[in-house]
Every structure is written in C-alpha cells, then in structure tokens.
C-alpha positions as a Python dict, from the first residue, in 0.01 Angstrom:
ca = {
    (1, 'M'): (0, 0, 0),
    (2, 'K'): (-30, -331, 239),
    (3, 'R'): (312, -527, 277),
    (4, 'S'): (346, -889, 209),
    (5, 'R'): (452, -1147, 456),
    (6, 'G'): (753, -1183, 242),
    (7, 'E'): (839, -821, 251),
    (8, 'I'): (786, -801, 641),
    (9, 'I'): (992, -1110, 683),
    (10, 'T'): (1245, -976, 489),
    (11, 'Q'): (1282, -644, 691),
    (12, 'I'): (1263, -838, 988),
    (13, 'L'): (1599, -1023, 910),
    (14, 'D'): (1736, -722, 795),
    (15, 'I'): (1700, -540, 1081),
    (16, 'C'): (1810, -852, 1291),
    (17, 'S'): (2158, -865, 1074),
    (18, 'K'): (2341, -662, 1340),
    (19, 'G'): (2122, -810, 1652),
    (20, 'A'): (1800, -626, 1744),
    (21, 'T'): (1585, -621, 2055),
    (22, 'K'): (1207, -709, 1992),
    (23, 'T'): (1139, -326, 2054),
    (24, 'R'): (1405, -226, 1800),
    (25, 'I'): (1203, -489, 1562),
    (26, 'V'): (862, -333, 1628),
    (27, 'Y'): (985, 35, 1557),
    (28, 'Q'): (1189, -17, 1255),
    (29, 'A'): (944, -251, 1101),
    (30, 'N'): (639, -47, 1181),
    (31, 'L'): (479, -354, 1366),
    (32, 'N'): (333, -385, 1702),
    (33, 'F'): (425, -646, 1972),
    (34, 'K'): (113, -874, 1910),
    (35, 'T'): (173, -867, 1518),
    (36, 'V'): (550, -906, 1557),
    (37, 'N'): (539, -1225, 1795),
    (38, 'P'): (421, -1449, 1538),
    (39, 'Y'): (674, -1357, 1277),
    (40, 'I'): (967, -1397, 1526),
    (41, 'D'): (821, -1722, 1658),
    (42, 'L'): (814, -1860, 1265),
    (43, 'L'): (1147, -1719, 1183),
    (44, 'I'): (1338, -1871, 1502),
    (45, 'E'): (1143, -2206, 1408),
    (46, 'K'): (1256, -2217, 1061),
    (47, 'G'): (1630, -2125, 1158),
    (48, 'L'): (1618, -1814, 988),
    (49, 'L'): (1665, -1612, 1330),
    (50, 'D'): (1859, -1689, 1643),
    (51, 'L'): (1782, -1565, 1998),
    (52, 'Q'): (2095, -1474, 2227),
    (53, 'R'): (2005, -1425, 2600),
    (54, 'G'): (2226, -1210, 2796),
    (55, 'Q'): (2144, -878, 2954),
    (56, 'N'): (1870, -843, 2693),
    (57, 'K'): (1724, -1092, 2444),
    (58, 'V'): (1895, -1029, 2109),
    (59, 'Y'): (1735, -1143, 1772),
    (60, 'M'): (2030, -1204, 1532),
    (61, 'T'): (1971, -1338, 1170),
    (62, 'T'): (2137, -1661, 1093),
    (63, 'K'): (2347, -1733, 781),
    (64, 'R'): (2031, -1926, 648),
    (65, 'G'): (1816, -1607, 723),
    (66, 'S'): (2076, -1401, 524),
    (67, 'E'): (2086, -1613, 217),
    (68, 'L'): (1696, -1611, 208),
    (69, 'M'): (1744, -1236, 253),
    (70, 'E'): (1917, -1183, -19),
    (71, 'S'): (1710, -1430, -241),
    (72, 'F'): (1416, -1238, -185),
    (73, 'R'): (1560, -918, -238),
    (74, 'A'): (1681, -1027, -582),
    (75, 'I'): (1320, -1152, -672),
    (76, 'Q'): (1184, -836, -587),
    (77, 'T'): (1444, -636, -758),
    (78, 'E'): (1354, -861, -1102),
    (79, 'I'): (980, -817, -1059),
    (80, 'E'): (986, -410, -973),
    (81, 'L'): (807, -224, -1209),
}
C-alpha cells in the first residue's frame, strides 16, 4: 500500500525528533535521496524542521513540527479501521 504525503511527513518529523542526518532519514523512512529532498525543503520552509550545521548537517524537528506530528497521529488513530 502506498503511503500518503502526510504519513511520509509524519515519519520524517518523527525520525528528526532527536536529530537525524539526511542519510538516516532516507534509510529509516524508506525513501531515496531524490525523493527526500522536496520533503525536507518543504518542512524547513514551513518551519517544521530546522537544519543545524556542524560537522554534519543535522535536521531537528521544531516545536511546531512536533505539534503537527502529534495532531496527525491523533487523526490517524481516530480514522483507523
């Protein structure tokens, strides 16, 4: 079954909640590098992810991103069959 954009976004936000590199996101979300880039760009643009530059680029879920992730999970729980 194909995942929705919302499910992929929620999964990326969850992966990044403790900080994650792009490689970690790709492998844990079962995406490829070409596919993950637009999602990361969108999430940063919307203020849901933050890029922290250091030795490695680490993506962190923002407070707003965490709130959205929890709301989406609550909705999924309510409509699950």
